C-alpha positions as CSV (number, residue, x, y, z in Angstrom):
1,M,32.0,81.7,-90.7
2,S,34.6,83.5,-88.9
3,E,37.1,86.0,-90.4
4,Q,40.2,83.9,-91.7
5,Y,43.5,84.2,-90.1
6,I,45.5,86.5,-91.8
7,N,49.8,86.4,-91.0
8,P,50.7,89.7,-89.7
9,F,53.4,89.7,-92.3
10,D,50.9,89.2,-95.2
11,D,49.1,92.4,-94.0
12,P,49.5,95.2,-96.0
13,E,48.0,97.4,-93.2
14,N,50.8,96.7,-90.8
15,Q,53.5,98.9,-90.4
16,F,56.9,97.4,-89.4
17,M,59.9,98.0,-88.0
18,V,63.6,96.5,-88.5
19,L,64.9,95.1,-85.6
20,I,69.2,94.6,-84.9
21,N,70.4,92.1,-82.4
22,H,73.7,92.3,-80.6
23,Q,75.4,90.1,-83.5
24,G,74.4,92.3,-86.2
25,Q,71.5,90.4,-87.5
26,Y,68.6,91.6,-88.8
27,S,64.7,91.2,-88.3
28,L,61.8,92.3,-90.0
29,W,58.9,93.1,-87.1
30,P,55.4,93.9,-86.8
31,E,55.1,97.1,-84.9
32,F,52.3,96.1,-82.8
33,K,54.1,93.4,-81.3
34,P,56.7,94.0,-78.2
35,T,60.4,94.3,-79.2
36,P,62.0,90.9,-77.9
37,A,64.7,91.3,-75.5
38,G,68.3,91.2,-77.0
39,W,66.9,93.4,-79.9
40,E,66.5,97.0,-80.3
41,N,64.3,99.4,-83.2
42,T,66.9,100.4,-86.0
43,F,64.4,101.7,-88.4
44,G,61.0,102.5,-88.7
45,P,57.9,102.2,-88.1
46,C,57.1,102.2,-91.9
47,D,55.7,99.9,-94.7
48,K,57.1,96.7,-95.0
49,Q,59.0,97.2,-98.3
50,R,61.0,100.0,-97.2
51,C,62.1,98.2,-94.2
52,I,63.1,95.1,-96.6
53,D,64.8,97.9,-98.6
54,Y,66.5,99.5,-95.2
55,I,67.9,95.7,-94.6
56,E,69.2,95.0,-97.8
57,T,70.8,98.3,-97.9
58,H,72.4,97.9,-94.5
59,W,73.2,94.1,-94.0
60,Q,76.7,93.0,-94.5
61,D,77.3,89.4,-95.7
62,I,79.1,87.9,-92.6
63,R,80.0,84.8,-94.4
64,V,82.4,87.0,-96.7
């Protein structure tokens, strides 16, 4: 049997970046993937939890 697929967001070995777009929206993104057009790196690469903490600290709720 071949190796089982592991979602890159669930792999504790992966490093992540926090991306932001022109609307101020944040995205958690695996370091090994190219940054999509319209997004830029604002934090990282580092472990997933540190990226999540960064987003929670910097994200502003636009619904308020």
